[in-house]
C-alpha positions in Angstrom: -73.4 -97.1 -12.7 -75.4 -95.9 -16.0 -76.5 -92.2 -16.5 -78.8 -91.2 -19.2 -80.0 -87.6 -19.9 -83.0 -86.9 -21.9 -84.1 -83.0 -22.6 -87.1 -82.2 -23.7 -87.8 -78.3 -24.0 -87.6 -77.1 -20.2 -87.6 -80.3 -18.9 -84.8 -82.9 -18.0 -85.1 -86.7 -17.0 -81.8 -88.3 -15.4 -81.9 -91.8 -14.9 -79.3 -93.2 -12.8 -79.0 -97.3 -13.0 -76.8 -98.9 -10.2 -76.8 -102.0 -7.8 -80.4 -102.9 -7.7 -81.5 -99.3 -7.8 -83.1 -97.1 -10.5 -83.1 -93.5 -9.8 -85.3 -90.8 -11.7 -84.7 -87.1 -11.6 -87.0 -84.9 -13.4 -85.9 -81.2 -13.8 -87.8 -78.2 -14.6 -86.1 -75.0 -15.2 -86.8 -71.3 -15.8 -86.4 -69.7 -19.1 -83.6 -67.4 -17.6 -81.7 -70.6 -16.1 -82.0 -72.2 -19.8 -80.2 -69.0 -21.0 -77.3 -69.0 -18.8 -76.6 -72.5 -19.1 -76.8 -72.3 -23.0 -74.4 -69.2 -22.9 -71.8 -70.9 -20.6 -71.8 -74.1 -22.7 -70.9 -72.2 -25.9 -68.6 -70.1 -23.7 -66.9 -73.2 -22.5 -67.0 -76.0 -25.1 -66.9 -73.6 -28.4 -64.8 -70.6 -27.5 -62.0 -72.6 -26.0 -61.9 -75.1 -28.5 -61.4 -72.8 -31.7 -58.7 -69.8 -31.6 -60.6 -68.0 -34.1 -64.4 -68.8 -32.8 -66.8 -65.6 -32.3 -67.1 -64.0 -28.9 -69.9 -65.2 -26.7 -72.1 -62.8 -25.0 -72.9 -64.4 -21.6 -76.7 -64.1 -20.9 -77.7 -61.8 -17.9 -81.2 -60.7 -16.9 -79.9 -58.2 -14.2 -80.6 -54.4 -15.0 -77.6 -52.0 -14.6 -75.6 -55.2 -13.6 -74.3 -58.4 -14.2 -75.9 -62.0 -12.9 -79.0 -64.1 -13.5 -81.8 -64.4 -11.5 -83.5 -68.1 -12.6 -85.1 -70.9 -10.8 -85.4 -74.6 -10.9 -87.0 -77.5 -9.1 -86.3 -81.1 -9.1 -88.4 -84.5 -8.2 -86.4 -87.5 -7.7 -87.8 -91.0 -6.9 -85.8 -94.3 -6.4 -87.1 -97.7 -7.5 -85.7 -100.5 -5.9 -85.1 -103.9 -7.5 -85.4 -106.8 -5.2 -82.7 -109.5 -5.3 -83.6 -113.1 -6.8 -84.5 -115.5 -4.5 
């Protein structure tokens, strides 16, 4: 299986190619979803790799607490490639 990921602003196109099928997923995410994903990526991949890295502030949009309210939608379609005759 081959997986191709293309990021365009707040849209993500994921293409899976496997035996006789091409699967397309188009994700649309809210700004808060993007911000939490970006801060978690920095926390996980940058802070844990470097001992002297600057602390990462994890994004939160909840007043007087911690957490995130966000949204995403996904459209998925499959193209079936017929076998050769």
